[in-house]
N, C-alpha and C positions, 0 to 999 in steps of 0.2 A: 310943574308934573301935578296932576292930579293925588288929592292927598282923601283917602277915605277913614273916617273912624271906626276902630275896631267894635263891633255892636256885641259881641258874645259876653255876658255879665254872668256870673255862679251867683246865684241867691242863697244857698242852702249847701253846705258841705256834700250833700247826695247831688247834688247837679254836677256832678265832677267826680266817678269812680274808677280808682287804678288798684288794678291786680296784677303784681309781679309777676313774670315768667320765668321761673329756676327752675335748678334739677342737683340736686343734693344727694348722692349715694349712702343709702344705711350704712353704718358699722355698727353692731353691737354691740362693740370694746371702744366706740370712739369715743375720744375723750370730751367733746362737745354735745350740745344736746340743741335739738334744730327745733325752731317752734314759728308758728303763722301769728304775726301780728297784726289784727286787724286796729283801726285807729279812726278816730272822728276830733276833731280841732284839736290833735296833736303833732308836733312835729317828732319827724323819725328821731332827731336828735335827742328831745326829750326825756322819750322813753329809753333811747340806748343809754343813758346819760343817768337814769333812774335805776335801772335793772343790770347796768354791765354788759349790753348787748352789741353784737358785730353785725352788721347790715351788709346788701349788695348795693343799694341806691335809697339816697333821700326822696321823700313820699312828701305830699304839700300838707299841709297842714289843713285848710280850710278846705276840707275834702275827705270821702270815705275811703280807706285805704287799705291795701294787703298787702304784705310781703313777708318774707321767710329772713329769719334773724339765729342767731346763734346766742347759748351761753356757755358761758366754763362750769356752772353751776345748773343741777339739776331744782327749778323754779315750781317745779309743782307741775301737775296735768294742767293744770287751767287756773289762768289769774283773770280777774277782770274787774274793773272799777269805773264807775260812772259819776261822774259831777257837772249835773246841769247839760248844758250844751257838749259839753267832752266827754271822750267815753275811750276805752280800750280793752282789748284782749288779746290774753297769750296762751295757745292753744299746745299744746306739746305732741310732734311729729314723730320724731325718731332721734337716733344717739349719730352722731358722724365724725368722720375722723380729724378736719379740719375745722376750723373754724369758719365762717361766711366771712367776705370780703368784697371790698367796695370793687365794682366791676363783672362781682359774679352772676349776673341774669341774660338773659337771651334780648329781656324787654319787658313791656306791658301790656296788658290788652285795657282799656278805657270804655268807660260808658258814660257819655255825656249827655246832659240835658239841651237840644238844641228848640226848646220853643221856643218861636219869637222868632229864631235867628235864622236869615236866608243863607240857604245852603247849594252852593253850586260842587258838583262831585268832582274830585280830582283824587288820582292816584299816585301823585308824587308831588313832592313839596320843596323848596328849599330849606336846607337845614340850618337855619340862623339862629343863633341862641337868642334866645327870648329875654324879654322886659325883666323878669326875676335874675336873670343872671349879670344885666349893665346896669339897667337903670336906677341911679343913685350914687352908683360905685365907681364908675369907668372915670371920671372927675379926679376922684380920689386915688384911682389909680394911677394916671398919668403924672400926677404930682409927686406921687411917690417914686416911679420910674426914673423919673426928672433927678429926682434927690438919690436915688442909687446909682444915675450914671455916675455921679461923681464921685461917690464914695459905696463902689458895693462891696457886699460883704455875704457869705455865703449862708451864714444862719438867719433866718426870717423869722421874725413871727407868725401865728398861723394868720392873723388879722392882716399882715402884711401880703403872704401868699395869697390868700382870697381876694385882696384889691388886684395884686396885678394880674392874676386868672381873669378877673370880670374883665379890665383894660383888655389885654389880649384878645378877650373874645370879641370884644368892640371892634378891634382893630381887623378881628377875622370877619367878621359880619360888614364891614365898612369896603375890604378890599375885593370881597366877594360881588359885594353889590356894583363895583366899579366893573368888574367883568361882565357880568351878566345886565348891565344897563348899553355894554358895547353893542351885546347882541339882542334884545329884547325890547320890546316897548313894556308897556307895563303900569304901576300906579305904586303909590304910598300907603300902606295901612300902618295906621297910626295908633300907637295905645302907651298911655301913660308917659306922654314925652319923648318917645322914641318912634321912629319912621323906619321902614322894612320895605325895602324895593320888591313888589311882588309881580313876577313876569308872566305876563300873558303868553299863551304858546308853549308854553312850558310841556305840555302832555306830547306833542308832536318831537321836539327837541333835547328833551334831557339827555339821550343817551349819545351828544355828542358834547357833552361838558365833562370836564372831567371830575370821576368819581372823587376823589380828595382833595382836601383844600390845607395847606398846610397853616398850624397854629406855629407862631413864632418861636423859636426857640435855637439854639445853639447847633443844635445835633440835625436838624431836619432839613432837606432839600427844599429849596423852595419853590420848583418846577415852574408852574403856571402863575403862580402868586406872586413875584416878585416885581415887576413894575406897579403892578396894583400895590402892594405894600409901600414902594417906594413913595408913588403919589400920596396918599392917606398919610404918610407919618412926615410927609414934607406940610402937609397942612394942621397936624399935630404940635410942629415944633420939632421934628427928629429928623435924625438921617436912619437910612437904613442899616446902615454899616455900625454906627454908633449904639445902635438897640440891638443886633446881635453880639455885638462884642460887648455890650453888659450884661446880656442873658447869659453869654458864657460864664463870666465873669462872679453873675449868681447864680449858676449852676443851671439854670434853666434849658432844658433839653429841648422842648416841644413837642409836637404830636400831630399825626395827621387825621382829618375830622371828614367826614362824609359831607359832600358837597350838597347833595340832595339825598331825600329820604322816598322809597318807595313804601306807600300805605299796604296794608295787608288786611283782609277781611272786613273792608268797611261796607255797611249798611245802617239805613234808620229802619229801626221799628218803633212805632209810634213816634213819641215825641225824644226819643233817645237815638244817639249815633255810635255805633260800637265800630273800635277799628283795634288794631295791635300796630305798634311802633316797637322797632329794634332802639335798645341802649339808647343812650345819649341825646335823643332827639325829643322836643319838645311837642305835646300833645297842642297847649294852645298856639304853636305856632302853625301846626297845622290847618287846625282852627280858623286862622288869621289867611289862611290860604285857600280856604273854601267859601268863606263868607264871600254870599254873592254882591257884585257891586254893579 
């Protein structure tokens, strides 16, 4: 099958601008303080740790990002700091009743520099996990799962959960890919050593696809994905039955993830592409789908 290198690259943080879309109701007697966090060359986690902040979603380091965060303490009306290529600012917005938690966002608006990047407009794309989730971690996750299937335990370290999530994300990608390759022609988009099957003709046929694809876990039905997981896991040296029994012992419930995403408000103004994506989807994956090949 034809393979095409992903050609979009960000050269500076301003090439990838992200504004979180979320809504928190004001409560003048609320115990938490809502702030707007703007940052450049910082991870959300770095600043959350420094100021004891809660957030709804992680934002890229090498980007210009805007998101709402909460603090149990009043940090002042405005805080900022600049250190060469790195800076951040915190602006107080209002008091709220409950702290901001992971997942409490509708999605993100993106402004991306498309200069020199050949674009083919699409309104829908496959919701694969992208390189930042799977690359370099899935192999370690596979070996960790192999060990845990022999001696499962409920209390896992943070890094162990992270590695298992990465591997389960990779399995999600691969199983859905097998399903799609039975129904579509297409090509591989290659990025960072990872390959993603990009189906052709998706715009006309996406409504015939299952809206959700199962993330493996003991509590979620496999639906359309069962035979495809069986095939992928066989190639990985596992059986589906053993993996599901192991995930039950580990307390990993699983979930359902949108198999495709409809893009809203896509437009190109000058050299920048503007669009909105719902939470849980990767803007770089959308860019992979719109690269003209």
